C-alpha positions in Angstrom: 28.1 -54.0 -13.3 27.1 -50.8 -11.6 27.3 -48.0 -14.1 30.2 -45.5 -13.7 29.1 -42.1 -12.5 30.7 -39.1 -14.5 30.6 -35.2 -13.7 27.8 -33.7 -15.0 27.8 -30.0 -13.6 30.1 -27.6 -15.2 31.8 -27.7 -12.1 32.7 -31.0 -11.4 33.4 -31.6 -14.6 36.3 -29.0 -14.5 37.3 -30.1 -11.0 37.8 -33.2 -12.4 40.0 -32.6 -15.5 41.7 -30.4 -12.9 42.5 -33.3 -10.6 43.2 -35.6 -13.8 45.4 -32.8 -14.8 47.2 -32.9 -11.8 47.1 -36.5 -11.3 48.8 -37.3 -15.0 50.7 -33.9 -16.0 52.4 -36.1 -18.8 49.0 -36.5 -20.4 48.2 -32.7 -20.5 49.1 -31.5 -23.9 47.4 -28.5 -25.6 48.9 -29.4 -29.1 46.1 -32.4 -29.9 42.6 -33.2 -28.7 44.1 -36.7 -28.2 47.1 -38.4 -29.1 47.7 -42.3 -28.9 51.2 -43.7 -29.6 49.1 -46.9 -31.3 46.4 -44.2 -32.7 43.5 -45.8 -31.4 40.3 -44.5 -29.4 40.8 -43.8 -26.0 37.2 -45.2 -24.5 35.8 -43.9 -20.9 36.9 -45.4 -18.0 40.5 -45.7 -19.4 43.5 -44.6 -18.4 45.9 -43.2 -20.6 48.7 -45.3 -21.5 52.4 -44.2 -21.5 52.9 -41.8 -24.6 49.2 -40.6 -24.7 48.0 -37.1 -24.5 44.6 -34.7 -24.4 44.2 -31.3 -24.1 42.3 -29.5 -21.8 38.8 -30.3 -23.9 39.6 -34.0 -24.4 39.8 -34.5 -20.7 36.6 -32.7 -20.4 35.0 -35.3 -23.2 36.5 -38.4 -21.8 35.5 -37.3 -18.3 32.4 -37.4 -18.9 32.4 -40.8 -20.4 32.7 -39.8 -24.6 34.9 -42.4 -26.8 38.1 -40.1 -28.0 39.2 -40.2 -31.6 42.2 -39.0 -33.0 41.1 -37.4 -35.1 39.2 -34.5 -33.2 35.9 -36.3 -32.6 34.4 -38.2 -29.5 31.6 -40.9 -29.6 28.9 -41.8 -27.4 25.7 -43.4 -27.4 26.3 -44.3 -31.5 26.5 -40.3 -31.7 29.6 -38.5 -33.3 30.6 -35.2 -32.4 33.8 -32.3 -32.2 35.3 -33.1 -29.0 35.9 -28.9 -28.6 31.9 -29.2 -28.5 31.4 -31.9 -25.9 33.8 -30.0 -24.0 32.5 -26.6 -23.9 29.1 -28.0 -23.2 30.4 -30.1 -20.4 31.6 -26.8 -18.6 29.0 -24.7 -20.2 31.4 -22.6 -22.2 29.6 -20.4 -25.1 32.3 -21.7 -27.8 35.2 -23.2 -28.1 37.5 -20.7 -28.2 39.1 -21.4 -25.1 40.8 -24.6 -26.0 42.5 -23.1 -29.0 44.5 -21.0 -26.6 47.1 -21.5 -24.3 47.5 -23.7 -21.2 47.6 -21.4 -18.3 44.2 -19.5 -19.8 42.4 -22.9 -20.0 43.4 -24.1 -16.6 42.5 -20.5 -14.8 38.9 -20.7 -16.1 38.5 -24.1 -15.9 40.2 -23.2 -11.4 37.5 -20.6 -12.1 34.3 -22.9 -13.1 35.6 -25.4 -10.2 35.8 -22.4 -7.6 39.4 -23.2 -6.7 
């Protein structure tokens, strides 16, 4: 089975997050990194099921190949990290403050990073 290619540059990640939010607006919620109705982790390449939501940082981590947990953690290749740190690194942000702000501020910054 071929390996899935994940967005790797900040511009690609930002564009992928914007596209995912456009495709799944019901799954975008800045109030939690990940919420799943059944409390289970969300594996990469898995579409969010009904009732699943992620903030922009959660989407960035998810789309770059991390498995998301409901307690702010992401896991990949046996490494567990805070989701916000994974997202900030993927988007080349100096800190994680953007993920604790408003949806409008996040979307504006993602558009700038993506060149949109």
